[in-house]
Backbone bond lengths (Angstrom), bond angles and torsions (degrees), N, CA, C in turn:
res aa  C-N    CA-C-N  psi(-1)  N-CA   C-N-CA  omega(-1)  CA-C   N-CA-C  phi
1 M - - - 1.467 - - 1.532 109.33 -
2 P 1.349 117.83 136.81 1.462 119.61 178.03 1.516 111.11 -68.99
3 V 1.329 115.42 153.21 1.456 121.35 176.76 1.528 108.99 -69.04
4 S 1.330 116.59 139.61 1.457 121.38 179.16 1.527 109.39 -130.62
5 F 1.333 115.20 144.10 1.463 120.47 175.74 1.526 111.57 -98.57
6 D 1.339 117.42 10.71 1.461 120.48 179.96 1.525 110.05 -58.05
7 G 1.322 115.48 132.55 1.454 120.29 178.84 1.515 114.33 82.14
8 K 1.335 116.87 -0.73 1.462 120.46 179.69 1.531 110.61 -100.03
9 L 1.314 114.97 153.62 1.453 121.91 166.98 1.520 106.64 -91.04
10 V 1.335 117.30 119.37 1.459 121.77 -174.34 1.531 109.30 -114.41
11 V 1.321 115.97 121.03 1.463 122.01 -179.34 1.528 108.65 -120.83
12 A 1.316 116.44 127.33 1.465 122.09 176.58 1.525 108.50 -104.14
13 I 1.329 115.50 140.89 1.464 119.55 -175.54 1.518 110.12 -140.76
14 S 1.319 116.16 142.60 1.460 120.28 177.53 1.523 109.97 -80.30
15 S 1.321 115.96 158.18 1.466 120.17 -178.47 1.524 111.31 -64.65
16 R 1.345 118.11 -34.14 1.469 119.96 -179.01 1.529 112.68 -78.08
17 A 1.331 118.48 -16.56 1.463 120.33 172.05 1.520 110.21 -81.80
18 L 1.341 115.84 -33.37 1.466 120.26 -178.51 1.525 111.84 -78.97
19 F 1.339 116.87 -39.48 1.471 121.36 -177.24 1.528 110.91 -127.44
20 N 1.310 114.80 158.54 1.465 121.22 176.04 1.528 108.52 -82.59
21 L 1.316 115.41 101.88 1.466 121.95 179.96 1.527 111.33 -110.19
22 A 1.333 115.40 28.15 1.469 119.95 -175.48 1.523 112.05 -58.98
23 D 1.335 117.53 -41.75 1.466 119.86 -176.97 1.526 111.64 -64.68
24 S 1.322 116.59 -49.19 1.460 119.27 -178.31 1.524 111.18 -68.94
25 H 1.325 117.72 -33.33 1.462 120.01 178.01 1.523 110.09 -67.05
26 R 1.324 116.65 -36.79 1.460 120.35 177.52 1.529 110.18 -64.53
27 V 1.332 117.47 -39.60 1.462 121.25 175.62 1.522 110.26 -59.85
28 Y 1.317 116.25 -43.01 1.468 120.57 179.57 1.531 111.16 -61.68
29 L 1.341 116.21 -45.83 1.462 120.20 -177.30 1.518 112.11 -68.06
30 E 1.333 116.86 -37.70 1.467 120.84 -173.24 1.526 113.51 -91.15
31 E 1.345 117.03 -29.56 1.462 119.13 -172.49 1.525 113.98 -122.35
32 G 1.335 117.53 -11.59 1.453 119.29 175.24 1.520 114.22 101.96
33 L 1.339 114.32 175.59 1.457 121.81 -173.12 1.519 112.87 -64.09
34 E 1.334 117.14 -43.78 1.468 119.68 -176.33 1.533 111.01 -63.28
35 A 1.322 116.27 -41.86 1.465 120.12 178.12 1.526 110.64 -65.20
36 F 1.337 116.71 -38.90 1.467 121.15 177.59 1.531 110.46 -61.43
37 Q 1.334 116.31 -46.62 1.465 120.50 -179.41 1.527 110.85 -60.67
38 D 1.320 115.77 -42.70 1.462 119.76 178.49 1.524 111.20 -64.56
39 Y 1.320 116.25 -41.20 1.472 121.06 -179.81 1.529 110.39 -62.37
40 Q 1.322 116.89 -46.22 1.466 120.29 -178.54 1.525 111.37 -64.07
41 T 1.318 116.29 -39.08 1.469 119.67 -179.63 1.524 110.78 -67.57
42 R 1.331 116.92 -42.82 1.466 120.18 179.65 1.525 112.45 -65.72
43 H 1.336 116.38 -26.73 1.468 120.52 -176.30 1.526 112.78 -109.36
44 E 1.339 117.56 17.56 1.454 118.49 -171.82 1.532 113.41 -66.36
45 D 1.326 117.96 -19.50 1.462 120.49 176.77 1.534 112.56 -94.24
46 D 1.333 116.89 -0.54 1.466 121.03 176.46 1.524 108.82 -86.04
47 V 1.309 116.48 121.42 1.465 121.22 -177.15 1.523 110.05 -69.94
48 L 1.320 115.81 132.05 1.458 121.57 179.00 1.527 110.76 -77.59
49 E 1.326 115.78 147.36 1.460 120.57 174.13 1.538 109.30 -75.29
50 P 1.325 117.20 150.79 1.475 119.60 178.15 1.520 111.64 -58.96
51 G 1.329 116.05 144.89 1.457 122.48 175.90 1.515 111.53 -94.28
52 D 1.332 115.76 -173.06 1.461 120.51 -173.11 1.528 112.92 -66.81
53 A 1.322 118.31 -28.37 1.462 120.40 -179.17 1.527 112.90 -97.50
54 F 1.321 117.66 2.40 1.462 121.10 -176.75 1.538 112.66 -59.36
55 P 1.344 119.48 -47.88 1.471 118.51 -179.88 1.521 112.91 -61.31
56 L 1.331 116.65 -36.77 1.461 120.69 177.71 1.519 110.83 -62.59
57 V 1.330 116.77 -43.97 1.464 121.10 179.24 1.527 110.96 -63.98
58 Q 1.321 117.02 -40.71 1.465 120.26 177.22 1.522 111.20 -57.43
59 K 1.324 116.39 -45.86 1.463 119.97 -179.00 1.532 111.72 -67.77
60 L 1.327 116.19 -39.07 1.463 119.68 177.03 1.526 110.92 -59.38
61 L 1.331 116.19 -49.29 1.459 120.20 -176.31 1.527 112.04 -69.83
62 A 1.329 117.92 -26.14 1.461 121.13 178.56 1.521 111.83 -65.16
63 I 1.343 117.27 -23.46 1.465 120.42 178.42 1.524 110.71 -61.31
64 N 1.343 116.94 -31.04 1.471 120.77 179.02 1.527 112.84 -65.60
65 E 1.324 116.68 -18.69 1.459 120.15 -178.32 1.531 112.45 -82.34
66 L 1.335 116.73 -10.84 1.457 121.32 179.14 1.518 110.31 -89.15
67 K 1.318 116.87 149.62 1.464 120.89 -174.65 1.527 111.44 -58.12
68 E 1.341 116.71 -46.92 1.467 119.46 -176.85 1.525 112.28 -73.38
69 G 1.326 116.80 -21.39 1.458 119.92 -176.36 1.511 114.52 -104.83
70 K 1.316 117.15 6.26 1.468 121.28 -174.34 1.526 111.45 -55.72
71 G 1.338 115.57 120.02 1.458 120.98 177.16 1.512 114.77 72.77
72 R 1.330 118.74 15.36 1.463 120.89 -174.34 1.529 113.36 -95.12
73 V 1.339 118.27 -9.23 1.464 121.41 -178.78 1.525 109.42 -122.49
74 E 1.310 116.18 132.22 1.464 122.07 177.59 1.519 108.39 -125.41
75 V 1.322 117.33 125.50 1.465 122.38 174.31 1.523 108.02 -112.02
76 I 1.318 115.68 129.40 1.465 122.13 -175.19 1.528 108.96 -121.52
77 L 1.307 116.27 135.55 1.460 121.53 178.56 1.528 109.76 -88.44
78 L 1.323 116.73 127.00 1.462 122.65 173.04 1.524 107.74 -119.89
79 S 1.320 116.46 122.74 1.458 119.50 -169.79 1.524 111.64 -138.50
80 R 1.332 114.97 146.58 1.466 120.99 172.04 1.530 111.65 -78.21
81 N 1.335 117.95 -10.54 1.457 121.31 176.88 1.534 110.54 -63.78
82 S 1.308 115.81 163.19 1.458 120.89 164.36 1.527 107.12 -85.23
83 S 1.307 117.12 168.16 1.468 119.04 177.81 1.525 110.47 -62.60
84 D 1.336 116.68 -29.44 1.460 121.28 -179.99 1.528 110.77 -68.27
85 T 1.337 116.62 -53.39 1.465 119.40 179.63 1.526 111.35 -73.15
86 G 1.337 116.65 -20.44 1.455 120.33 179.04 1.515 114.10 -79.35
87 L 1.334 116.69 -4.51 1.464 119.60 179.98 1.526 111.00 -59.41
88 R 1.331 116.65 -36.64 1.464 120.07 178.78 1.535 111.00 -61.63
89 V 1.332 116.41 -37.15 1.461 120.47 179.70 1.523 110.29 -65.34
90 F 1.327 117.61 -45.94 1.460 120.06 -179.74 1.525 111.69 -69.36
91 N 1.324 117.05 -32.46 1.470 119.01 174.18 1.528 110.57 -61.76
92 S 1.324 116.34 -38.68 1.463 120.60 179.08 1.526 111.04 -71.33
93 I 1.323 117.03 -38.02 1.472 120.80 175.14 1.523 110.17 -57.86
94 E 1.340 115.44 -43.52 1.469 119.89 178.94 1.527 110.94 -66.22
95 H 1.326 116.55 -40.33 1.470 120.37 -179.70 1.520 111.34 -58.27
96 Y 1.328 117.06 -42.66 1.466 120.92 -177.14 1.531 112.48 -84.84
97 G 1.312 116.84 -2.13 1.453 119.84 177.81 1.518 113.98 70.43
98 L 1.335 117.10 28.90 1.459 120.31 179.13 1.532 109.94 -81.93
99 P 1.318 118.87 125.54 1.461 120.65 179.66 1.527 112.09 -79.45
100 I 1.332 115.47 65.31 1.466 122.70 175.28 1.518 107.07 -109.70
101 T 1.323 116.81 117.08 1.467 120.69 -174.14 1.524 112.87 -119.44
102 R 1.325 117.30 -12.73 1.464 120.07 -176.90 1.523 109.99 -113.48
103 A 1.330 115.29 140.99 1.460 120.01 -177.43 1.521 110.01 -155.82
104 A 1.327 114.34 155.91 1.461 121.44 170.29 1.521 107.23 -127.00
105 F 1.328 116.91 117.49 1.458 122.90 176.57 1.529 107.62 -103.24
106 A 1.327 116.46 113.82 1.463 121.43 -168.03 1.524 113.82 -93.24
107 G 1.326 118.33 5.16 1.459 121.62 172.83 1.511 114.39 57.62
108 G 1.337 117.31 47.44 1.459 121.39 177.43 1.508 114.66 94.32
109 Q 1.330 117.31 -13.71 1.458 120.99 178.19 1.529 109.93 -93.82
110 S 1.319 115.61 164.37 1.454 119.44 175.76 1.525 109.40 -67.50
111 P 1.335 117.87 132.36 1.466 120.31 179.08 1.522 112.82 -87.29
112 H 1.345 118.45 11.77 1.466 120.67 -171.19 1.530 112.43 -60.14
113 R 1.352 116.42 -30.64 1.472 119.08 -176.06 1.520 112.66 -66.44
114 Y 1.318 118.12 -16.74 1.457 120.47 -178.86 1.527 112.71 -86.03
115 V 1.340 117.13 -8.05 1.468 119.74 175.55 1.524 109.75 -60.49
116 S 1.328 116.93 -48.13 1.465 119.96 -179.81 1.525 111.28 -69.63
117 A 1.330 117.74 -36.08 1.464 120.26 -179.90 1.524 111.57 -61.89
118 F 1.332 116.43 -38.54 1.463 120.76 177.64 1.526 112.14 -83.06
119 G 1.334 117.33 -11.87 1.460 120.36 -177.43 1.514 112.41 68.34
120 A 1.342 116.94 35.60 1.462 120.59 -177.09 1.532 111.00 -70.64
121 H 1.319 115.58 140.21 1.458 121.06 176.54 1.526 111.87 -82.29
122 L 1.334 117.28 -20.13 1.461 121.77 -175.85 1.520 109.38 -152.95
123 F 1.336 115.18 140.97 1.458 121.76 174.65 1.516 108.65 -124.14
124 L 1.331 116.83 127.14 1.455 122.89 178.62 1.522 109.22 -116.56
125 S 1.324 116.68 132.06 1.456 121.36 -175.96 1.516 109.53 -150.74
126 T 1.323 116.19 166.68 1.464 121.52 170.33 1.527 110.78 -101.39
127 D 1.337 117.62 0.82 1.465 122.24 -177.30 1.527 109.90 -103.19
128 P 1.340 118.48 107.92 1.472 120.33 -176.69 1.522 113.42 -60.15
129 D 1.334 118.04 -33.36 1.462 119.95 -179.31 1.525 111.22 -66.73
130 D 1.331 116.98 -42.11 1.463 120.05 177.17 1.526 110.59 -62.69
131 V 1.321 115.72 -42.64 1.470 120.49 179.16 1.527 110.45 -61.22
132 Q 1.316 116.86 -44.68 1.455 120.86 -179.66 1.523 111.42 -60.03
133 Q 1.325 117.04 -41.96 1.463 120.73 -179.09 1.522 111.45 -66.64
134 V 1.307 117.20 -36.15 1.466 120.28 178.10 1.527 110.37 -68.22
135 L 1.333 117.13 -42.48 1.463 120.45 176.57 1.525 111.15 -60.41
136 E 1.322 116.55 -42.68 1.460 120.38 -179.74 1.523 111.80 -65.42
137 A 1.330 116.61 -24.52 1.463 120.92 176.84 1.530 112.37 -82.76
138 G 1.341 116.70 -4.36 1.459 120.25 175.04 1.508 115.80 97.96
139 Y 1.338 117.30 19.62 1.467 120.71 -179.10 1.528 109.85 -120.37
140 A 1.330 115.67 151.43 1.461 120.67 177.93 1.524 109.64 -67.67
141 A 1.324 115.99 135.59 1.461 120.59 179.86 1.521 108.65 -156.55
142 A 1.325 115.42 151.77 1.459 120.27 179.81 1.515 110.00 -151.07
143 T 1.334 114.65 148.89 1.456 122.27 174.26 1.515 108.50 -91.98
144 I 1.332 116.43 117.69 1.456 120.90 -178.84 1.521 110.08 -76.11
145 L 1.330 116.31 128.19 1.464 122.09 178.27 1.522 109.88 -96.86
146 S 1.311 115.70 142.83 1.461 119.95 173.83 1.518 109.46 -70.36
147 G 1.304 115.71 139.71 1.460 118.58 179.89 1.503 112.01 166.69
148 G 1.319 115.59 -151.84 1.453 121.79 -175.37 1.516 112.67 -71.84
149 Q 1.308 115.76 151.74 1.460 122.39 175.48 1.521 107.41 -128.81
150 C 1.333 115.30 112.10 1.461 120.22 -174.94 1.520 108.57 -105.19
151 Q 1.304 116.03 85.37 1.455 120.29 179.33 1.523 110.46 -99.78
152 R 1.309 115.92 139.50 1.455 121.06 169.98 1.524 107.89 -100.82
153 P 1.313 118.03 140.70 1.472 120.69 -174.47 1.518 113.58 -83.11
154 D 1.336 117.67 33.58 1.464 120.09 -178.36 1.527 112.50 -104.02
155 G 1.345 116.62 2.62 1.459 119.95 176.86 1.513 114.87 79.54
156 I 1.320 118.28 1.85 1.468 120.98 -179.53 1.533 109.54 -90.80
157 L 1.320 115.69 129.83 1.455 122.20 177.67 1.524 108.61 -85.39
158 R 1.327 116.89 121.86 1.467 122.26 -177.64 1.527 109.37 -116.62
159 I 1.326 115.58 118.44 1.461 121.53 -178.26 1.518 108.65 -121.60
160 A 1.339 115.89 127.98 1.461 121.94 -178.93 1.526 110.32 -115.09
161 F 1.321 115.35 143.66 1.457 121.79 -176.50 1.523 110.28 -128.94
162 D 1.326 115.94 140.55 1.452 120.95 162.09 1.533 106.90 -73.59
163 G 1.325 116.16 165.08 1.455 119.87 -177.08 1.517 113.74 -94.35
164 D 1.345 116.57 -78.01 1.461 121.14 -174.10 1.520 111.56 -64.43
165 A 1.342 115.21 131.31 1.470 125.04 -179.88 1.526 112.84 74.81
166 V 1.333 117.88 2.49 1.477 121.68 175.03 1.528 108.59 -121.19
167 L 1.336 117.58 -76.61 1.466 119.60 174.20 1.523 111.49 -74.84
168 F 1.334 115.61 -36.26 1.456 121.47 -177.64 1.521 109.79 -111.11
169 S 1.319 116.29 165.00 1.460 119.94 175.28 1.531 109.14 -65.56
170 D 1.314 116.54 172.53 1.467 120.13 -179.86 1.520 111.80 -96.09
171 E 1.345 117.20 18.90 1.466 120.03 -175.51 1.531 112.05 -59.29
172 S 1.334 117.45 -40.43 1.462 120.71 179.17 1.521 111.25 -78.21
173 E 1.329 116.44 -35.75 1.464 120.99 177.51 1.527 110.72 -60.60
174 Q 1.330 117.25 -34.27 1.464 120.66 178.32 1.528 110.70 -61.07
175 I 1.338 116.11 -40.33 1.470 120.06 178.78 1.526 109.97 -66.37
176 F 1.326 116.49 -42.54 1.458 120.26 178.43 1.522 111.29 -60.76
177 Q 1.340 116.45 -44.93 1.462 120.35 -177.50 1.527 112.12 -67.25
178 S 1.330 117.13 -35.07 1.468 119.31 -174.83 1.525 112.87 -91.08
179 D 1.365 117.20 -34.55 1.466 119.45 -171.19 1.527 114.52 -121.72
180 G 1.340 117.74 -6.10 1.448 119.76 175.14 1.513 115.15 96.61
181 L 1.325 114.89 175.90 1.465 122.14 -172.94 1.523 112.81 -64.87
182 E 1.328 117.05 -41.24 1.469 119.39 -176.73 1.526 110.74 -62.91
183 A 1.335 117.11 -44.50 1.465 120.61 179.13 1.524 110.58 -65.50
184 F 1.330 116.31 -39.32 1.470 120.92 176.75 1.525 110.60 -59.39
185 T 1.332 116.91 -48.52 1.458 121.50 -177.52 1.526 111.20 -63.01
186 E 1.324 117.09 -43.37 1.461 120.42 179.05 1.524 111.05 -63.09
187 N 1.316 116.34 -40.26 1.464 120.02 178.74 1.525 111.02 -63.42
188 E 1.332 116.81 -42.10 1.464 119.75 -178.49 1.524 111.51 -69.45
189 K 1.311 117.87 -35.27 1.472 120.52 174.98 1.527 109.98 -64.48
190 R 1.316 116.33 -45.49 1.463 121.66 -178.60 1.531 111.37 -65.79
191 S 1.340 116.66 -31.99 1.477 121.45 -175.30 1.524 112.38 -104.98
192 A 1.316 117.87 19.87 1.462 121.50 -171.90 1.525 113.13 -56.43
193 R 1.320 117.33 -32.95 1.473 120.85 -178.13 1.530 112.67 -97.41
194 Q 1.305 116.10 7.15 1.478 120.87 176.70 1.521 108.62 -103.44
195 P 1.346 118.38 110.42 1.468 120.23 -176.18 1.520 111.98 -59.86
196 L 1.314 115.12 141.64 1.459 120.96 173.60 1.519 110.32 -69.86
197 D 1.322 116.48 148.83 1.465 119.81 171.77 1.524 109.36 -70.03
198 G 1.315 115.67 157.04 1.454 120.46 -179.83 1.512 112.52 -74.46
199 G 1.331 115.93 145.42 1.452 122.58 173.13 1.512 110.78 -95.46
200 P 1.324 117.83 -172.91 1.470 120.41 -174.34 1.529 114.08 -64.93
201 F 1.332 118.14 -21.64 1.461 119.93 -177.48 1.527 113.32 -98.23
202 K 1.331 118.02 3.25 1.467 119.06 177.62 1.531 112.11 -59.00
203 P 1.354 120.26 -48.28 1.476 119.00 -179.84 1.528 113.23 -61.76
204 F 1.337 117.39 -35.65 1.459 120.04 177.54 1.525 110.44 -65.99
205 L 1.336 116.72 -44.20 1.468 120.05 177.57 1.520 110.43 -61.93
206 A 1.335 117.60 -39.94 1.460 120.74 179.18 1.532 110.90 -63.19
207 A 1.337 116.64 -40.55 1.467 119.98 178.47 1.528 110.96 -67.21
208 L 1.332 116.82 -38.97 1.467 121.00 175.09 1.519 110.70 -60.89
209 H 1.345 115.28 -45.26 1.464 120.35 -179.28 1.532 110.82 -62.11
210 Q 1.333 116.20 -41.62 1.465 120.01 178.00 1.522 110.86 -60.73
211 L 1.329 117.19 -40.69 1.452 121.18 177.61 1.530 110.56 -66.13
212 Q 1.320 117.16 -40.53 1.461 120.96 179.06 1.525 111.99 -59.77
213 T 1.326 116.82 -36.52 1.464 120.07 -177.32 1.523 112.54 -68.73
214 S 1.339 117.87 -10.19 1.464 120.73 176.27 1.525 111.49 -75.38
215 F 1.325 116.39 -14.15 1.464 121.36 -174.83 1.524 110.47 -113.60
216 P 1.335 116.93 150.02 1.465 118.93 167.58 1.526 109.29 -59.70
217 V 1.319 117.61 142.24 1.460 121.37 -175.88 1.529 111.42 -54.46
218 A 1.323 116.24 -40.70 1.468 120.07 -174.53 1.516 113.24 -69.20
219 T 1.332 117.80 -21.96 1.470 120.42 -176.27 1.527 112.50 -119.95
220 C 1.326 117.31 15.20 1.467 120.07 -178.79 1.531 109.99 -65.57
221 P 1.341 118.72 132.00 1.467 121.22 -178.98 1.522 113.83 -85.59
222 I 1.332 117.20 10.24 1.466 121.34 -179.42 1.522 108.64 -129.01
223 R 1.332 115.73 132.86 1.457 120.76 171.13 1.526 108.42 -127.55
224 T 1.329 115.18 138.40 1.457 121.07 -179.78 1.517 109.45 -119.13
225 A 1.332 115.65 152.40 1.461 120.46 179.54 1.523 109.78 -144.62
226 L 1.321 114.81 140.33 1.451 122.00 167.35 1.521 107.20 -94.03
227 V 1.324 117.27 125.34 1.459 122.09 178.69 1.525 106.43 -124.99
228 T 1.320 115.51 100.19 1.457 120.33 -169.32 1.525 111.56 -126.90
229 A 1.324 115.26 150.35 1.458 121.30 175.96 1.522 111.96 -73.87
230 R 1.321 117.26 -10.75 1.469 120.09 176.60 1.531 110.69 -61.26
231 G 1.323 115.44 149.78 1.453 121.65 170.22 1.511 108.58 -134.18
232 A 1.333 116.82 178.16 1.462 119.78 175.68 1.537 109.17 -63.94
233 P 1.343 118.02 142.07 1.461 128.60 5.75 1.535 114.44 -91.18
234 A 1.352 118.44 6.58 1.464 120.51 -177.03 1.528 112.23 -72.26
235 H 1.332 117.00 -5.72 1.467 120.51 -179.71 1.523 112.49 -71.52
236 E 1.339 117.24 -30.85 1.466 120.15 -170.58 1.529 111.73 -61.02
237 R 1.318 117.15 -41.29 1.463 119.68 -178.34 1.517 111.12 -62.97
238 V 1.333 116.86 -36.95 1.464 121.43 177.43 1.521 110.72 -63.97
239 V 1.320 116.66 -47.52 1.470 120.92 -179.96 1.517 110.62 -58.90
240 R 1.314 116.24 -46.12 1.468 119.93 -178.10 1.527 111.58 -69.99
241 T 1.325 116.94 -31.69 1.471 119.76 177.09 1.516 110.85 -64.36
242 L 1.332 117.82 -48.69 1.466 121.42 179.11 1.527 110.97 -62.58
243 R 1.319 116.82 -36.04 1.460 120.41 176.05 1.527 110.30 -63.94
244 D 1.327 116.50 -41.78 1.466 120.86 178.44 1.521 111.23 -63.67
245 W 1.346 116.76 -36.46 1.467 121.01 178.52 1.531 112.53 -76.13
246 N 1.329 116.75 -13.00 1.469 122.20 -174.95 1.527 111.27 59.52
247 I 1.339 114.35 43.58 1.462 121.44 178.79 1.526 108.86 -120.53
248 R 1.319 114.94 133.09 1.466 120.11 179.42 1.521 110.12 -98.57
249 L 1.318 115.89 131.07 1.464 121.75 166.31 1.524 107.18 -106.86
250 D 1.322 115.93 134.82 1.458 118.76 -176.04 1.523 112.47 -69.67
251 E 1.329 117.21 -37.16 1.449 121.03 -179.00 1.529 108.74 -139.15
252 S 1.333 115.79 145.52 1.463 121.39 177.70 1.516 108.54 -133.68
253 L 1.317 116.52 122.52 1.460 122.34 -178.72 1.522 108.67 -114.66
254 F 1.334 115.84 111.42 1.463 122.24 178.02 1.525 106.98 -101.21
255 L 1.324 117.66 102.87 1.457 121.94 -164.80 1.516 114.27 -96.75
256 G 1.323 117.62 -8.05 1.456 119.36 177.67 1.516 113.57 55.33
257 G 1.318 116.80 37.64 1.465 121.50 176.07 1.511 115.61 92.79
258 L 1.343 118.91 -2.44 1.463 120.47 177.95 1.527 110.91 -67.02
259 P 1.335 119.02 151.14 1.462 121.02 174.40 1.529 110.94 -58.78
260 K 1.316 116.35 144.25 1.465 120.45 -170.57 1.529 114.13 -91.30
261 G 1.334 117.89 -18.67 1.455 121.13 -169.05 1.511 114.54 -55.54
262 D 1.340 118.08 -51.09 1.460 120.98 -177.70 1.520 111.51 -62.99
263 F 1.322 116.74 -34.15 1.460 120.63 -179.80 1.528 111.05 -72.02
264 L 1.333 116.46 -36.20 1.456 120.44 176.83 1.522 110.88 -65.94
265 R 1.318 116.31 -39.13 1.461 120.34 176.70 1.533 110.21 -65.80
266 A 1.326 116.77 -40.91 1.459 120.24 178.94 1.529 111.01 -63.86
267 F 1.320 116.84 -38.04 1.466 121.22 176.04 1.523 110.83 -68.69
268 G 1.326 116.40 -29.86 1.459 121.14 -178.04 1.511 112.94 83.35
269 A 1.335 116.42 34.58 1.466 120.85 -174.10 1.529 112.08 -60.17
270 D 1.313 115.84 134.05 1.462 121.19 169.96 1.520 110.97 -81.11
271 V 1.348 115.82 -25.54 1.460 120.78 175.34 1.524 107.55 -159.90
272 F 1.332 115.36 147.91 1.457 122.17 177.48 1.520 108.23 -130.03
273 F 1.340 116.37 131.16 1.463 121.98 -178.92 1.524 110.11 -109.75
274 D 1.342 116.18 127.32 1.464 122.14 -178.12 1.520 108.33 -143.97
275 D 1.331 116.26 149.89 1.466 119.85 -178.53 1.520 112.79 -85.36
276 Q 1.328 118.27 -14.19 1.463 119.80 -175.72 1.527 110.79 -103.33
277 Q 1.321 115.12 123.93 1.461 121.87 -175.93 1.525 111.61 -55.74
278 G 1.327 116.52 -42.73 1.455 119.94 -178.88 1.517 112.74 -62.62
279 H 1.326 116.93 -39.95 1.465 120.74 177.33 1.522 110.57 -63.85
280 C 1.331 116.27 -40.01 1.468 120.37 -179.91 1.527 110.85 -66.25
281 E 1.324 116.54 -43.39 1.466 119.87 -179.56 1.529 110.78 -63.67
282 S 1.331 116.91 -37.69 1.457 120.77 176.59 1.530 110.97 -67.51
283 A 1.334 116.28 -44.25 1.471 120.76 -179.11 1.520 111.21 -65.33
284 A 1.343 116.98 -32.05 1.465 121.13 -176.00 1.525 112.78 -65.76
285 H 1.326 117.72 -13.52 1.464 119.99 173.06 1.527 110.58 -70.99
286 H 1.336 116.26 -18.24 1.463 121.02 -174.48 1.530 112.76 -115.47
287 V 1.328 116.76 -40.94 1.466 121.79 -174.57 1.527 109.08 -142.68
288 A 1.328 116.65 168.37 1.462 119.87 172.36 1.529 108.95 -66.43
289 A 1.321 116.56 138.25 1.458 120.92 -176.41 1.517 110.52 -130.12
290 G 1.330 115.42 145.69 1.449 121.95 177.89 1.522 110.28 -123.59
291 H 1.333 116.60 119.74 1.468 120.61 179.06 1.518 109.69 -83.61
292 V 1.342 115.30 128.98 1.463 123.04 179.20 1.527 107.14 -107.18
293 P 1.331 119.10 97.81 1.469 120.75 -174.20 1.527 112.24 -78.30
294 H 1.334 113.93 70.27 1.471 120.48 -175.11 1.521 108.61 -134.68
295 G 1.319 116.51 149.52 1.449 120.70 171.94 1.517 114.41 94.14
296 V 1.329 114.76 179.60 1.451 121.87 -170.24 1.522 112.71 -63.51
297 A 1.333 118.03 -34.99 1.465 119.92 -178.94 1.517 111.08 -62.30
298 N 1.315 117.03 -35.63 1.470 120.73 179.53 1.517 111.87 -81.48
299 R 1.328 117.57 -31.12 1.457 119.18 175.75 1.521 110.85 -67.06
300 R 1.337 116.44 -38.91 1.469 119.47 177.72 1.521 110.87 -65.15
301 K 1.326 116.11 -40.31 1.461 120.63 -178.41 1.527 110.91 -63.66
302 S 1.347 116.11 -37.24 1.457 119.71 -178.08 1.526 112.34 -85.41
303 G 1.348 115.97 -3.38 1.449 119.52 177.60 1.502 113.88 87.14
304 E 1.336 117.94 9.20 1.455 121.24 178.41 1.520 109.64 -83.83
305 G 1.326 115.90 160.17 1.460 120.76 173.03 1.517 112.84 76.60
């Protein structure tokens, strides 16, 4: 029987998100591809230091060690390295005992096209262009920012999401950006019983939720949170949307425009996904953050529209 990922949570990650490859990347930028290849080969037995997404990957893979989660999480390496220069990465994976066995080495090209081939629910990278291409292909993706890592030693994976343009479409955010807070609030009150369309991270959240349902609520190793600038009365549409999707979020923080960092630390987020670069940079002082370059805020920043 062929191998199937049905029923699994599949996460694809770049080598530079998983490990600290700053030195070799600097060689590539300053001296070129041939020097980079030589550097990687000479250092292939030198163990790489963990990267910004390493703790998140550890917690994800630990779910497979639990009875209810056995074999339910797959992490796949997607790399611009060749298999030759990527040997150092796999040597480091083996050193840390990470059960990652599948990889695509794209030999200098963007590996984004393999996200769909593997059926990954999420792609994490340090390369914004690769992330953008994955989002445009219809899959959840984020650029991991260097910064704080707020892990709790209880083995529970905590993932926090912004709402508009991440879990939900940017339809309401467009009104906020063009007409202001008052128009946004009136629209959300008027549309409270009309579910929002899904954003790029809806399928990932759905896969997380499906995995959560394998565990008793009291012992589930995953907790999710919505951390949004929305406040009452704009909260009602969000609540009803999640109810319509039949998806449970463990915690929902409606902050009414307050800075998110302290709340993310209080939640103990292992990672927080937001569409606005500034929010991610602020959050990264407290927790690992992933920028989702999607929606009207990013189109305005790039000069589109």
